[in-house]
N, C-alpha and C positions, 0 to 999 in steps of 0.2 A: 723600574723606570729610571732613566738617567736624567730626568728633567730637573731643572732648578726648582727651588722651593716656590718661587713666584709663578713659574710656568705650571707647576703641579697644582697650585691654588687656582689658577686660571682654568685649567682643565676641569677641575672639580666644579667650578661655577658653571661652566658650559654643560656639564653633565646634569647638574641641577636644573638647567634651563632646557631640558629635553633634547639635548644633543647626545646621540649615542656615545658611549664610553670610547670606543675605538676611533670614532670621528673626532671627538674632543682632543684626545691625545695626539692624533695625527695632525690636526690643524695647528695645535700649539707647537708641535715639533717643526712643522714646515714654515711657520710664520717668519722665523728669523734665518732660515736656511737658503732661501731662493729656490733653486731646483734640487730635488732629491729623488732617489729611486725608492721603490718599495722595499728593497733589501735594507737600505739605510734606515727606513722607518721601523722595520721589524727589529733591527739590531738595537736601535737607540731607544725605542719605546717599550720593547718587550712584547709587542703584539705579534701574533702569529700571522702567517701568510693569508689565510682566509679572512681574518679580521681586517687586515690592511686592504685587501681587495674589496671587501664590502664597504669599508669606509670610503675608499676612492670612488666607488659607484655612487654612494650617497652624496659625496661632495660634488661630483660631476653633475648629478641631477639638479642640485641646487645652483649650479653655475659658479661655484666658488673655487674650482680647480681646473687647470688645463693639463692635458696629458700629451706627452711627446714620445714617439717611438725612438729608441736609441739603438745604434748598431751594436751587435754582440758577436763575439767570436765563438764559433763552435755551436754545440747543441745545448739544450736546456730551456728553461722558461724565458720568454722574451723580457727584455728590460725596458721599462718606461720611465721617463722623467716626469715629475709632477711639480707644479708650482701653483701658488694661489693666483687666481685670475683677477683678483682685485685686492686692494689694500685691506689688511686685516681689520682696520678700524671700520671700513665700510661693511665688512661681514658682521662685525659686532653690532653695528647700527641695525642691520637687518634682523639680527637675533633679538635685539632690544625691541624693535618694532613688532615682531611676531609675538613676543611675550606681552607687550602692551595690548595688542589686539586680543590675545587670550584673556587677559584680565578684564577687558571691556566686555567680551562675550560672557564671561562668568558673572560679572556684575549685572548684565542684562538678564541672564538666566535667574539670578537671585531675585531680581525685581519681579520677574514673571511668576516665580514660585510663591512670592509673598502675596500675589494677587489671589491665590487659592486658599489663603488662611481665612479662617472664620473669625 
């Protein structure tokens, strides 16, 4: 990976937060780049084409990325431009909220389980 130390650390925290590895590295790479192609992501992150494709599908389902078809000369796989659909801080807030909800659900589950103790 060609990511800076701080970006690598951010990606690792995203992975710990249940964001798939390929998605985490893709998001961290895109956040400062504006629009990128999947080829750029593959080259700069070391991810393979299927990993990038799956990461993009995951990000699109979450509504965190926009895809744009780009003109291409000749044959070969189509080229798409990708950019975050919202500010990276907004995405982080959504992740933090999801984690907080999980913590709340776990705490409720713990309390329910305690009710079964003798």
